N, CA, C, O and the ligand as a Tripos MOL2 file, in Angstrom:
@<TRIPOS>MOLECULE
protein
  285   283    72     0     0
PROTEIN
NO_CHARGES

@<TRIPOS>ATOM
      1 N          34.4980  -46.2850  -36.8950 N.3       1 MET1
      2 CA         33.7240  -46.1630  -38.1470 C.3       1 MET1
      3 C          32.3170  -46.7140  -37.9540 C.2       1 MET1
      4 O          32.1180  -47.9080  -37.7340 O.2       1 MET1
      5 N          31.4140  -45.8690  -38.0380 N.am      2 GLY2
      6 CA         30.0400  -46.3400  -37.8440 C.3       2 GLY2
      7 C          29.3560  -46.6420  -39.1500 C.2       2 GLY2
      8 O          28.8690  -45.7630  -39.8610 O.2       2 GLY2
      9 N          29.3430  -47.8710  -39.4180 N.am      3 LYS3
     10 CA         28.6210  -48.2490  -40.6360 C.3       3 LYS3
     11 C          27.1990  -48.6460  -40.2790 C.2       3 LYS3
     12 O          26.9310  -49.6420  -39.6060 O.2       3 LYS3
     13 N          26.3230  -47.8150  -40.7640 N.am      4 LYS4
     14 CA         24.9370  -48.0570  -40.3710 C.3       4 LYS4
     15 C          24.3080  -49.1340  -41.2500 C.2       4 LYS4
     16 O          24.4690  -49.1940  -42.4690 O.2       4 LYS4
     17 N          23.6120  -49.9370  -40.5570 N.am      5 LYS5
     18 CA         22.8440  -50.9280  -41.3090 C.3       5 LYS5
     19 C          21.5790  -50.2660  -41.8360 C.2       5 LYS5
     20 O          20.8740  -49.5700  -41.1050 O.2       5 LYS5
     21 N          21.3180  -50.4800  -43.0380 N.am      6 SER6
     22 CA         20.0770  -49.9130  -43.5720 C.3       6 SER6
     23 C          18.8860  -50.6200  -42.9260 C.2       6 SER6
     24 O          18.8040  -51.8440  -42.8210 O.2       6 SER6
     25 N          18.0020  -49.7780  -42.5160 N.am      7 LYS7
     26 CA         16.8420  -50.3290  -41.8190 C.3       7 LYS7
     27 C          15.9430  -51.0870  -42.7910 C.2       7 LYS7
     28 O          15.5790  -50.6210  -43.8700 O.2       7 LYS7
     29 N          15.6350  -52.2210  -42.3530 N.am      8 GLU8
     30 CA         14.6910  -52.9790  -43.1810 C.3       8 GLU8
     31 C          13.3030  -52.8810  -42.5860 C.2       8 GLU8
     32 O          13.0870  -53.1300  -41.4000 O.2       8 GLU8
     33 N          12.4070  -52.5250  -43.4120 N.am      9 LYS9
     34 CA         11.0370  -52.4530  -42.9160 C.3       9 LYS9
     35 C          10.4360  -53.8490  -42.9490 C.2       9 LYS9
     36 O          10.3580  -54.5210  -43.9770 O.2       9 LYS9
     37 N          10.0330  -54.2220  -41.7920 N.am     10 LYS10
     38 CA          9.3920  -55.5260  -41.7570 C.3      10 LYS10
     39 C           7.9340  -55.3850  -42.1760 C.2      10 LYS10
     40 O           7.1380  -54.6830  -41.5520 O.2      10 LYS10
     41 N           7.6390  -56.0510  -43.2080 N.am     11 GLY11
     42 CA          6.3180  -55.8560  -43.8150 C.3      11 GLY11
     43 C           5.1850  -56.4740  -43.0360 C.2      11 GLY11
     44 O           4.7480  -57.6000  -43.2720 O.2      11 GLY11
     45 N           4.7430  -55.6820  -42.1080 N.am     12 LYS12
     46 CA          3.5440  -56.1360  -41.4060 C.3      12 LYS12
     47 C           2.4460  -55.1420  -41.7200 C.2      12 LYS12
     48 O           2.2580  -54.1440  -41.0240 O.2      12 LYS12
     49 N           1.7630  -55.4290  -42.7360 N.am     13 LYS13
     50 CA          0.7620  -54.4560  -43.1690 C.3      13 LYS13
     51 C          -0.5870  -54.7290  -42.5210 C.2      13 LYS13
     52 O          -1.1570  -55.8180  -42.5880 O.2      13 LYS13
     53 N          -1.0460  -53.6720  -41.8990 N.am     14 LYS14
     54 CA         -2.3780  -53.8130  -41.3150 C.3      14 LYS14
     55 C          -3.4100  -53.4280  -42.3640 C.2      14 LYS14
     56 O          -3.2420  -52.4490  -43.0910 O.2      14 LYS14
     57 N          -4.4410  -54.1830  -42.4280 N.am     15 PRO15
     58 CA         -5.5050  -53.7950  -43.3530 C.3      15 PRO15
     59 C          -6.2090  -52.5360  -42.8610 C.2      15 PRO15
     60 O          -6.6240  -52.4340  -41.7070 O.2      15 PRO15
     61 N          -6.3230  -51.6040  -43.7590 N.am     16 ARG16
     62 CA         -6.9340  -50.3480  -43.3420 C.3      16 ARG16
     63 C          -8.4490  -50.4560  -43.3800 C.2      16 ARG16
     64 O          -9.0590  -50.9280  -44.3400 O.2      16 ARG16
     65 N          -9.0010  -50.0040  -42.3060 N.am     17 LYS17
     66 CA        -10.4600  -50.0540  -42.2680 C.3      17 LYS17
     67 C         -11.0860  -48.7500  -42.7270 C.2      17 LYS17
     68 O         -12.2720  -48.6820  -43.0500 O.2      17 LYS17
     69 N         -10.2520  -47.7130  -42.7470 N.am     18 THR18
     70 CA        -10.7980  -46.4230  -43.1610 C.3      18 THR18
     71 C         -11.0890  -46.4330  -44.6550 C.2      18 THR18
     72 O         -10.3610  -47.0130  -45.4600 O.2      18 THR18
     73 N         -12.1440  -45.7900  -44.9700 N.am     19 LYS19
     74 CA        -12.5150  -45.7240  -46.3780 C.3      19 LYS19
     75 C         -11.5610  -44.8020  -47.1160 C.2      19 LYS19
     76 O         -11.0970  -43.8090  -46.5540 O.2      19 LYS19
     77 N         -11.2740  -45.1090  -48.3270 N.am     20 PRO20
     78 CA        -10.4370  -44.2050  -49.0940 C.3      20 PRO20
     79 C         -11.1830  -42.9150  -49.3860 C.2      20 PRO20
     80 O         -12.3740  -42.9160  -49.6970 O.2      20 PRO20
     81 N         -10.4570  -41.8240  -49.2800 N.am     21 SER21
     82 CA        -11.1130  -40.5410  -49.5250 C.3      21 SER21
     83 C         -11.5020  -40.4480  -50.9760 C.2      21 SER21
     84 O         -10.7460  -40.8190  -51.8740 O.2      21 SER21
     85 N         -12.6620  -39.9580  -51.1800 N.am     22 LYS22
     86 CA        -13.1490  -39.8890  -52.5550 C.3      22 LYS22
     87 C         -12.9350  -38.5000  -53.1280 C.2      22 LYS22
     88 O         -13.8530  -37.8780  -53.6620 O.2      22 LYS22
     89 N         -11.7340  -38.0420  -53.0070 N.am     23 LYS23
     90 CA        -11.4820  -36.6890  -53.4860 C.3      23 LYS23
     91 C         -11.6180  -36.6020  -54.9930 C.2      23 LYS23
     92 O         -11.9800  -35.5600  -55.5400 O.2      23 LYS23
     93 N         -11.3330  -37.6740  -55.6350 N.am     24 TRP24
     94 CA        -11.4200  -37.6460  -57.0780 C.3      24 TRP24
     95 C         -12.8360  -37.3980  -57.5530 C.2      24 TRP24
     96 O         -13.0620  -36.9740  -58.6860 O.2      24 TRP24
     97 N         -13.7820  -37.6670  -56.6760 N.am     25 GLU25
     98 CA        -15.1650  -37.4470  -57.0830 C.3      25 GLU25
     99 C         -15.4980  -35.9670  -57.1570 C.2      25 GLU25
    100 O         -16.5040  -35.5640  -57.7410 O.2      25 GLU25
    101 N         -14.6410  -35.1800  -56.5600 N.am     26 LEU26
    102 CA        -14.9170  -33.7570  -56.5370 C.3      26 LEU26
    103 C         -14.4330  -33.0680  -57.8030 C.2      26 LEU26
    104 O         -14.6480  -31.8720  -58.0020 O.2      26 LEU26
    105 N         -13.7940  -33.8240  -58.6280 N.am     27 TYR27
    106 CA        -13.2810  -33.2260  -59.8440 C.3      27 TYR27
    107 C         -14.0970  -33.6760  -61.0470 C.2      27 TYR27
    108 O         -14.6920  -34.7530  -61.0730 O.2      27 TYR27
    109 N         -14.0940  -32.8250  -62.0040 N.am     28 GLU28
    110 CA        -14.8310  -33.1360  -63.2100 C.3      28 GLU28
    111 C         -13.9710  -32.6980  -64.3840 C.2      28 GLU28
    112 O         -13.4850  -31.5680  -64.4360 O.2      28 GLU28
    113 N         -13.8000  -33.5840  -65.2910 N.am     29 ILE29
    114 CA        -12.9700  -33.2390  -66.4380 C.3      29 ILE29
    115 C         -13.8430  -32.6130  -67.5220 C.2      29 ILE29
    116 O         -14.7780  -33.2280  -68.0350 O.2      29 ILE29
    117 N         -13.5120  -31.3960  -67.8420 N.am     30 ALA30
    118 CA        -14.2540  -30.7140  -68.8950 C.3      30 ALA30
    119 C         -13.2620  -30.3630  -69.9940 C.2      30 ALA30
    120 O         -12.4970  -29.4050  -69.8810 O.2      30 ALA30
    121 N         -13.2890  -31.1390  -71.0350 N.am     31 GLY31
    122 CA        -12.3200  -30.9170  -72.0940 C.3      31 GLY31
    123 C         -10.9380  -31.2590  -71.5850 C.2      31 GLY31
    124 O         -10.6860  -32.3900  -71.1690 O.2      31 GLY31
    125 N         -10.0480  -30.2960  -71.6150 N.am     32 ASP32
    126 CA         -8.7130  -30.5580  -71.0940 C.3      32 ASP32
    127 C          -8.5090  -29.8530  -69.7610 C.2      32 ASP32
    128 O          -7.3860  -29.7310  -69.2720 O.2      32 ASP32
    129 N          -9.5990  -29.3970  -69.1890 N.am     33 LYS33
    130 CA         -9.4850  -28.6990  -67.9090 C.3      33 LYS33
    131 C         -10.1870  -29.4790  -66.8130 C.2      33 LYS33
    132 O         -11.1460  -30.2150  -67.0450 O.2      33 LYS33
    133 N          -9.6780  -29.2890  -65.6340 N.am     34 VAL34
    134 CA        -10.2940  -29.9570  -64.5000 C.3      34 VAL34
    135 C         -11.1490  -28.9500  -63.7480 C.2      34 VAL34
    136 O         -10.6750  -27.8990  -63.3160 O.2      34 VAL34
    137 N         -12.3790  -29.2900  -63.6100 N.am     35 LYS35
    138 CA        -13.2660  -28.3960  -62.8660 C.3      35 LYS35
    139 C         -13.4680  -28.9420  -61.4770 C.2      35 LYS35
    140 O         -13.5840  -30.1500  -61.2690 O.2      35 LYS35
    141 N         -13.5070  -28.0540  -60.5570 N.am     36 ARG36
    142 CA        -13.8000  -28.4920  -59.2000 C.3      36 ARG36
    143 C         -15.2970  -28.3480  -58.9640 C.2      36 ARG36
    144 O         -15.9040  -27.3210  -59.2680 O.2      36 ARG36
    145 N         -15.8460  -29.3680  -58.4350 N.am     37 LYS37
    146 CA        -17.2820  -29.3220  -58.1990 C.3      37 LYS37
    147 C         -17.6070  -28.5660  -56.9230 C.2      37 LYS37
    148 O         -18.5970  -27.8390  -56.8410 O.2      37 LYS37
    149 N         -16.7630  -28.7530  -55.9500 N.am     38 ASN38
    150 CA        -17.0620  -28.1400  -54.6600 C.3      38 ASN38
    151 C         -16.3520  -26.8070  -54.5050 C.2      38 ASN38
    152 O         -15.4010  -26.4830  -55.2160 O.2      38 ASN38
    153 N         -16.8460  -26.0730  -53.5700 N.am     39 LYS39
    154 CA        -16.1740  -24.8290  -53.2230 C.3      39 LYS39
    155 C         -14.9040  -25.1470  -52.4640 C.2      39 LYS39
    156 O         -14.8050  -26.1800  -51.8020 O.2      39 LYS39
    157 N         -13.9610  -24.2780  -52.5610 N.am     40 THR40
    158 CA        -12.7680  -24.4540  -51.7470 C.3      40 THR40
    159 C         -12.7470  -23.3690  -50.6790 C.2      40 THR40
    160 O         -13.3260  -22.2940  -50.8370 O.2      40 THR40
    161 N         -12.0800  -23.6810  -49.6200 N.am     41 CYS41
    162 CA        -12.0640  -22.7640  -48.4810 C.3      41 CYS41
    163 C         -11.1930  -21.5530  -48.7800 C.2      41 CYS41
    164 O         -10.0410  -21.7030  -49.1880 O.2      41 CYS41
    165 N         -11.7300  -20.3550  -48.5820 N.am     42 PRO42
    166 CA        -10.9350  -19.1440  -48.7990 C.3      42 PRO42
    167 C          -9.8480  -18.9640  -47.7500 C.2      42 PRO42
    168 O          -8.8710  -18.2480  -47.9690 O.2      42 PRO42
    169 N         -10.0240  -19.6080  -46.6290 N.am     43 LYS43
    170 CA         -9.0250  -19.4780  -45.5610 C.3      43 LYS43
    171 C          -7.8800  -20.4650  -45.7580 C.2      43 LYS43
    172 O          -6.7060  -20.1180  -45.6280 O.2      43 LYS43
    173 N          -8.2460  -21.6830  -46.0690 N.am     44 CYS44
    174 CA         -7.2220  -22.7140  -46.2030 C.3      44 CYS44
    175 C          -6.6040  -22.7060  -47.5980 C.2      44 CYS44
    176 O          -5.5430  -23.2860  -47.8260 O.2      44 CYS44
    177 N          -7.2700  -22.0570  -48.5020 N.am     45 GLY45
    178 CA         -6.7200  -22.0040  -49.8440 C.3      45 GLY45
    179 C          -7.2680  -23.1140  -50.7140 C.2      45 GLY45
    180 O          -8.0110  -23.9850  -50.2600 O.2      45 GLY45
    181 N          -6.8880  -23.0590  -51.9570 N.am     46 SER46
    182 CA         -7.3880  -24.0640  -52.8700 C.3      46 SER46
    183 C          -6.8080  -25.4150  -52.4970 C.2      46 SER46
    184 O          -5.6680  -25.5200  -52.0460 O.2      46 SER46
    185 N          -7.5820  -26.4050  -52.6860 N.am     47 GLY47
    186 CA         -7.1340  -27.7360  -52.3090 C.3      47 GLY47
    187 C          -7.9030  -28.2470  -51.1120 C.2      47 GLY47
    188 O          -8.0130  -29.4530  -50.8920 O.2      47 GLY47
    189 N          -8.4320  -27.3140  -50.3440 N.am     48 VAL48
    190 CA         -9.2450  -27.7210  -49.2120 C.3      48 VAL48
    191 C         -10.7050  -27.5000  -49.5770 C.2      48 VAL48
    192 O         -11.1650  -26.3700  -49.7390 O.2      48 VAL48
    193 N         -11.3920  -28.5700  -49.6980 N.am     49 PHE49
    194 CA        -12.7740  -28.4650  -50.1270 C.3      49 PHE49
    195 C         -13.6920  -28.2270  -48.9480 C.2      49 PHE49
    196 O         -13.4080  -28.5930  -47.8080 O.2      49 PHE49
    197 N         -14.7920  -27.6040  -49.2730 N.am     50 MET50
    198 CA        -15.7890  -27.3730  -48.2490 C.3      50 MET50
    199 C         -16.9370  -28.3420  -48.4620 C.2      50 MET50
    200 O         -17.3170  -28.6600  -49.5890 O.2      50 MET50
    201 N         -17.4620  -28.7870  -47.3690 N.am     51 GLY51
    202 CA        -18.5720  -29.7160  -47.4630 C.3      51 GLY51
    203 C         -19.8760  -28.9760  -47.6600 C.2      51 GLY51
    204 O         -20.1240  -27.9380  -47.0470 O.2      51 GLY51
    205 N         -20.6870  -29.5240  -48.5110 N.am     52 LYS52
    206 CA        -21.9570  -28.8510  -48.7640 C.3      52 LYS52
    207 C         -23.0210  -29.3520  -47.8160 C.2      52 LYS52
    208 O         -23.2360  -30.5530  -47.6570 O.2      52 LYS52
    209 N         -23.6710  -28.4040  -47.1980 N.am     53 HIS53
    210 CA        -24.8060  -28.7310  -46.3560 C.3      53 HIS53
    211 C         -26.0450  -28.1030  -46.9790 C.2      53 HIS53
    212 O         -25.9960  -27.4840  -48.0420 O.2      53 HIS53
    213 N         -27.1230  -28.2820  -46.2960 N.am     54 LYS54
    214 CA        -28.3860  -27.8430  -46.8810 C.3      54 LYS54
    215 C         -28.3650  -26.3530  -47.2010 C.2      54 LYS54
    216 O         -28.7970  -25.9320  -48.2750 O.2      54 LYS54
    217 N         -27.8710  -25.5770  -46.2820 N.am     55 ASP55
    218 CA        -27.9370  -24.1370  -46.4910 C.3      55 ASP55
    219 C         -26.5880  -23.4570  -46.3190 C.2      55 ASP55
    220 O         -26.4990  -22.2330  -46.2190 O.2      55 ASP55
    221 N         -25.5600  -24.2560  -46.2860 N.am     56 ARG56
    222 CA        -24.2600  -23.6310  -46.0760 C.3      56 ARG56
    223 C         -23.1230  -24.5320  -46.5310 C.2      56 ARG56
    224 O         -23.2800  -25.7390  -46.7120 O.2      56 ARG56
    225 N         -21.9880  -23.9040  -46.7060 N.am     57 TRP57
    226 CA        -20.7580  -24.6460  -46.9850 C.3      57 TRP57
    227 C         -19.9090  -24.5930  -45.7280 C.2      57 TRP57
    228 O         -19.7830  -23.5420  -45.1000 O.2      57 TRP57
    229 N         -19.3350  -25.7090  -45.3670 N.am     58 VAL58
    230 CA        -18.5080  -25.7300  -44.1670 C.3      58 VAL58
    231 C         -17.1550  -26.3480  -44.4930 C.2      58 VAL58
    232 O         -17.0660  -27.4110  -45.1070 O.2      58 VAL58
    233 N         -16.1180  -25.6580  -44.0690 N.am     59 CYS59
    234 CA        -14.7860  -26.2060  -44.2540 C.3      59 CYS59
    235 C         -14.5090  -27.1820  -43.1150 C.2      59 CYS59
    236 O         -14.6530  -26.8480  -41.9400 O.2      59 CYS59
    237 N         -14.1150  -28.3720  -43.4830 N.am     60 GLY60
    238 CA        -13.8700  -29.3830  -42.4630 C.3      60 GLY60
    239 C         -12.5550  -29.1830  -41.7460 C.2      60 GLY60
    240 O         -12.2880  -29.8280  -40.7310 O.2      60 GLY60
    241 N         -11.7410  -28.3000  -42.2650 N.am     61 ARG61
    242 CA        -10.4250  -28.1200  -41.6730 C.3      61 ARG61
    243 C         -10.4040  -26.9850  -40.6680 C.2      61 ARG61
    244 O          -9.9370  -27.1540  -39.5410 O.2      61 ARG61
    245 N         -10.9090  -25.8320  -41.0700 N.am     62 CYS62
    246 CA        -10.8370  -24.6880  -40.1590 C.3      62 CYS62
    247 C         -12.1950  -24.3020  -39.6120 C.2      62 CYS62
    248 O         -12.3010  -23.4800  -38.7020 O.2      62 CYS62
    249 N         -13.2280  -24.8980  -40.1720 N.am     63 GLY63
    250 CA        -14.5540  -24.6070  -39.6380 C.3      63 GLY63
    251 C         -15.2180  -23.3950  -40.2560 C.2      63 GLY63
    252 O         -16.2860  -22.9650  -39.8220 O.2      63 GLY63
    253 N         -14.5840  -22.8560  -41.2560 N.am     64 TYR64
    254 CA        -15.1620  -21.7040  -41.9310 C.3      64 TYR64
    255 C         -16.5070  -22.0710  -42.5390 C.2      64 TYR64
    256 O         -16.6450  -23.0970  -43.2050 O.2      64 TYR64
    257 N         -17.4910  -21.2180  -42.3010 N.am     65 THR65
    258 CA        -18.8180  -21.5060  -42.8030 C.3      65 THR65
    259 C         -19.2870  -20.3850  -43.7130 C.2      65 THR65
    260 O         -19.1410  -19.2040  -43.3990 O.2      65 THR65
    261 N         -19.8300  -20.7630  -44.8040 N.am     66 GLU66
    262 CA        -20.3620  -19.7760  -45.7330 C.3      66 GLU66
    263 C         -21.8050  -20.1320  -46.0020 C.2      66 GLU66
    264 O         -22.1220  -21.2260  -46.4680 O.2      66 GLU66
    265 N         -22.6460  -19.2090  -45.7060 N.am     67 TYR67
    266 CA        -24.0710  -19.5140  -45.8540 C.3      67 TYR67
    267 C         -24.5290  -19.2710  -47.2860 C.2      67 TYR67
    268 O         -24.0910  -18.3430  -47.9660 O.2      67 TYR67
    269 N         -25.4010  -20.1220  -47.6950 N.am     68 ILE68
    270 CA        -25.9390  -19.9850  -49.0460 C.3      68 ILE68
    271 C         -27.2460  -19.1990  -48.9570 C.2      68 ILE68
    272 O         -28.1240  -19.4770  -48.1400 O.2      68 ILE68
    273 N         -27.3250  -18.2320  -49.8140 N.am     69 ASP69
    274 CA        -28.5530  -17.4370  -49.8380 C.3      69 ASP69
    275 C         -29.6200  -18.1560  -50.6320 C.2      69 ASP69
    276 O         -29.5030  -18.3530  -51.8410 O.2      69 ASP69
    277 N         -30.6320  -18.5320  -49.9390 N.am     70 ASN70
    278 CA        -31.7600  -19.1400  -50.6390 C.3      70 ASN70
    279 C         -32.8900  -18.1190  -50.7280 C.2      70 ASN70
    280 O         -33.7780  -18.0330  -49.8810 O.2      70 ASN70
    281 N         -32.7970  -17.3730  -51.7820 N.am     71 LYS71
    282 CA        -33.8010  -16.3180  -51.8910 C.3      71 LYS71
    283 C         -35.0260  -16.8190  -52.6430 C.2      71 LYS71
    284 O         -35.9820  -16.0690  -52.8350 O.2      71 LYS71
    285 ZN        -10.7640  -23.8890  -44.1290 Zn       72 ZN72
@<TRIPOS>BOND
     1     1     2 1
     2     2     3 1
     3     3     4 2
     4     3     5 am
     5     5     6 1
     6     6     7 1
     7     7     8 2
     8     7     9 am
     9     9    10 1
    10    10    11 1
    11    11    12 2
    12    11    13 am
    13    13    14 1
    14    14    15 1
    15    15    16 2
    16    15    17 am
    17    17    18 1
    18    18    19 1
    19    19    20 2
    20    19    21 am
    21    21    22 1
    22    22    23 1
    23    23    24 2
    24    23    25 am
    25    25    26 1
    26    26    27 1
    27    27    28 2
    28    27    29 am
    29    29    30 1
    30    30    31 1
    31    31    32 2
    32    31    33 am
    33    33    34 1
    34    34    35 1
    35    35    36 2
    36    35    37 am
    37    37    38 1
    38    38    39 1
    39    39    40 2
    40    39    41 am
    41    41    42 1
    42    42    43 1
    43    43    44 2
    44    43    45 am
    45    45    46 1
    46    46    47 1
    47    47    48 2
    48    47    49 am
    49    49    50 1
    50    50    51 1
    51    51    52 2
    52    51    53 am
    53    53    54 1
    54    54    55 1
    55    55    56 2
    56    55    57 am
    57    57    58 1
    58    58    59 1
    59    59    60 2
    60    59    61 am
    61    61    62 1
    62    62    63 1
    63    63    64 2
    64    63    65 am
    65    65    66 1
    66    66    67 1
    67    67    68 2
    68    67    69 am
    69    69    70 1
    70    70    71 1
    71    71    72 2
    72    71    73 am
    73    73    74 1
    74    74    75 1
    75    75    76 2
    76    75    77 am
    77    77    78 1
    78    78    79 1
    79    79    80 2
    80    79    81 am
    81    81    82 1
    82    82    83 1
    83    83    84 2
    84    83    85 am
    85    85    86 1
    86    86    87 1
    87    87    88 2
    88    87    89 am
    89    89    90 1
    90    90    91 1
    91    91    92 2
    92    91    93 am
    93    93    94 1
    94    94    95 1
    95    95    96 2
    96    95    97 am
    97    97    98 1
    98    98    99 1
    99    99   100 2
   100    99   101 am
   101   101   102 1
   102   102   103 1
   103   103   104 2
   104   103   105 am
   105   105   106 1
   106   106   107 1
   107   107   108 2
   108   107   109 am
   109   109   110 1
   110   110   111 1
   111   111   112 2
   112   111   113 am
   113   113   114 1
   114   114   115 1
   115   115   116 2
   116   115   117 am
   117   117   118 1
   118   118   119 1
   119   119   120 2
   120   119   121 am
   121   121   122 1
   122   122   123 1
   123   123   124 2
   124   123   125 am
   125   125   126 1
   126   126   127 1
   127   127   128 2
   128   127   129 am
   129   129   130 1
   130   130   131 1
   131   131   132 2
   132   131   133 am
   133   133   134 1
   134   134   135 1
   135   135   136 2
   136   135   137 am
   137   137   138 1
   138   138   139 1
   139   139   140 2
   140   139   141 am
   141   141   142 1
   142   142   143 1
   143   143   144 2
   144   143   145 am
   145   145   146 1
   146   146   147 1
   147   147   148 2
   148   147   149 am
   149   149   150 1
   150   150   151 1
   151   151   152 2
   152   151   153 am
   153   153   154 1
   154   154   155 1
   155   155   156 2
   156   155   157 am
   157   157   158 1
   158   158   159 1
   159   159   160 2
   160   159   161 am
   161   161   162 1
   162   162   163 1
   163   163   164 2
   164   163   165 am
   165   165   166 1
   166   166   167 1
   167   167   168 2
   168   167   169 am
   169   169   170 1
   170   170   171 1
   171   171   172 2
   172   171   173 am
   173   173   174 1
   174   174   175 1
   175   175   176 2
   176   175   177 am
   177   177   178 1
   178   178   179 1
   179   179   180 2
   180   179   181 am
   181   181   182 1
   182   182   183 1
   183   183   184 2
   184   183   185 am
   185   185   186 1
   186   186   187 1
   187   187   188 2
   188   187   189 am
   189   189   190 1
   190   190   191 1
   191   191   192 2
   192   191   193 am
   193   193   194 1
   194   194   195 1
   195   195   196 2
   196   195   197 am
   197   197   198 1
   198   198   199 1
   199   199   200 2
   200   199   201 am
   201   201   202 1
   202   202   203 1
   203   203   204 2
   204   203   205 am
   205   205   206 1
   206   206   207 1
   207   207   208 2
   208   207   209 am
   209   209   210 1
   210   210   211 1
   211   211   212 2
   212   211   213 am
   213   213   214 1
   214   214   215 1
   215   215   216 2
   216   215   217 am
   217   217   218 1
   218   218   219 1
   219   219   220 2
   220   219   221 am
   221   221   222 1
   222   222   223 1
   223   223   224 2
   224   223   225 am
   225   225   226 1
   226   226   227 1
   227   227   228 2
   228   227   229 am
   229   229   230 1
   230   230   231 1
   231   231   232 2
   232   231   233 am
   233   233   234 1
   234   234   235 1
   235   235   236 2
   236   235   237 am
   237   237   238 1
   238   238   239 1
   239   239   240 2
   240   239   241 am
   241   241   242 1
   242   242   243 1
   243   243   244 2
   244   243   245 am
   245   245   246 1
   246   246   247 1
   247   247   248 2
   248   247   249 am
   249   249   250 1
   250   250   251 1
   251   251   252 2
   252   251   253 am
   253   253   254 1
   254   254   255 1
   255   255   256 2
   256   255   257 am
   257   257   258 1
   258   258   259 1
   259   259   260 2
   260   259   261 am
   261   261   262 1
   262   262   263 1
   263   263   264 2
   264   263   265 am
   265   265   266 1
   266   266   267 1
   267   267   268 2
   268   267   269 am
   269   269   270 1
   270   270   271 1
   271   271   272 2
   272   271   273 am
   273   273   274 1
   274   274   275 1
   275   275   276 2
   276   275   277 am
   277   277   278 1
   278   278   279 1
   279   279   280 2
   280   279   281 am
   281   281   282 1
   282   282   283 1
   283   283   284 2
@<TRIPOS>SUBSTRUCTURE
     1 MET1         2 RESIDUE 1 A MET
     2 GLY2         6 RESIDUE 1 A GLY
     3 LYS3        10 RESIDUE 1 A LYS
     4 LYS4        14 RESIDUE 1 A LYS
     5 LYS5        18 RESIDUE 1 A LYS
     6 SER6        22 RESIDUE 1 A SER
     7 LYS7        26 RESIDUE 1 A LYS
     8 GLU8        30 RESIDUE 1 A GLU
     9 LYS9        34 RESIDUE 1 A LYS
    10 LYS10       38 RESIDUE 1 A LYS
    11 GLY11       42 RESIDUE 1 A GLY
    12 LYS12       46 RESIDUE 1 A LYS
    13 LYS13       50 RESIDUE 1 A LYS
    14 LYS14       54 RESIDUE 1 A LYS
    15 PRO15       58 RESIDUE 1 A PRO
    16 ARG16       62 RESIDUE 1 A ARG
    17 LYS17       66 RESIDUE 1 A LYS
    18 THR18       70 RESIDUE 1 A THR
    19 LYS19       74 RESIDUE 1 A LYS
    20 PRO20       78 RESIDUE 1 A PRO
    21 SER21       82 RESIDUE 1 A SER
    22 LYS22       86 RESIDUE 1 A LYS
    23 LYS23       90 RESIDUE 1 A LYS
    24 TRP24       94 RESIDUE 1 A TRP
    25 GLU25       98 RESIDUE 1 A GLU
    26 LEU26      102 RESIDUE 1 A LEU
    27 TYR27      106 RESIDUE 1 A TYR
    28 GLU28      110 RESIDUE 1 A GLU
    29 ILE29      114 RESIDUE 1 A ILE
    30 ALA30      118 RESIDUE 1 A ALA
    31 GLY31      122 RESIDUE 1 A GLY
    32 ASP32      126 RESIDUE 1 A ASP
    33 LYS33      130 RESIDUE 1 A LYS
    34 VAL34      134 RESIDUE 1 A VAL
    35 LYS35      138 RESIDUE 1 A LYS
    36 ARG36      142 RESIDUE 1 A ARG
    37 LYS37      146 RESIDUE 1 A LYS
    38 ASN38      150 RESIDUE 1 A ASN
    39 LYS39      154 RESIDUE 1 A LYS
    40 THR40      158 RESIDUE 1 A THR
    41 CYS41      162 RESIDUE 1 A CYS
    42 PRO42      166 RESIDUE 1 A PRO
    43 LYS43      170 RESIDUE 1 A LYS
    44 CYS44      174 RESIDUE 1 A CYS
    45 GLY45      178 RESIDUE 1 A GLY
    46 SER46      182 RESIDUE 1 A SER
    47 GLY47      186 RESIDUE 1 A GLY
    48 VAL48      190 RESIDUE 1 A VAL
    49 PHE49      194 RESIDUE 1 A PHE
    50 MET50      198 RESIDUE 1 A MET
    51 GLY51      202 RESIDUE 1 A GLY
    52 LYS52      206 RESIDUE 1 A LYS
    53 HIS53      210 RESIDUE 1 A HIS
    54 LYS54      214 RESIDUE 1 A LYS
    55 ASP55      218 RESIDUE 1 A ASP
    56 ARG56      222 RESIDUE 1 A ARG
    57 TRP57      226 RESIDUE 1 A TRP
    58 VAL58      230 RESIDUE 1 A VAL
    59 CYS59      234 RESIDUE 1 A CYS
    60 GLY60      238 RESIDUE 1 A GLY
    61 ARG61      242 RESIDUE 1 A ARG
    62 CYS62      246 RESIDUE 1 A CYS
    63 GLY63      250 RESIDUE 1 A GLY
    64 TYR64      254 RESIDUE 1 A TYR
    65 THR65      258 RESIDUE 1 A THR
    66 GLU66      262 RESIDUE 1 A GLU
    67 TYR67      266 RESIDUE 1 A TYR
    68 ILE68      270 RESIDUE 1 A ILE
    69 ASP69      274 RESIDUE 1 A ASP
    70 ASN70      278 RESIDUE 1 A ASN
    71 LYS71      282 RESIDUE 1 A LYS
    72 ZN72       285 GROUP 0 **** ****
C-alpha cells in the first residue's frame, strides 16, 4: 500500500526582481465596457498586445509588424 505523503512546499520565497507587467495599464474602463488601448496581434489573437513604436506596431510574441501610415 503506497500511501503518499503530501508534498510540503518549503517556503523559500525569492524576492522577484522583475517588474510586474503593467498590463492593466493597457485597459481603459469606459462605462461598463473595457476598452483596449493597444492594438492586439492578428496572428496571436486577442490578448496579445502589440507594442507601439514611432511608425509601427510590433508584436512582442511573434514579431508581427504593422506599419502605421503617416500621411
Ligand atoms: Zn503576434
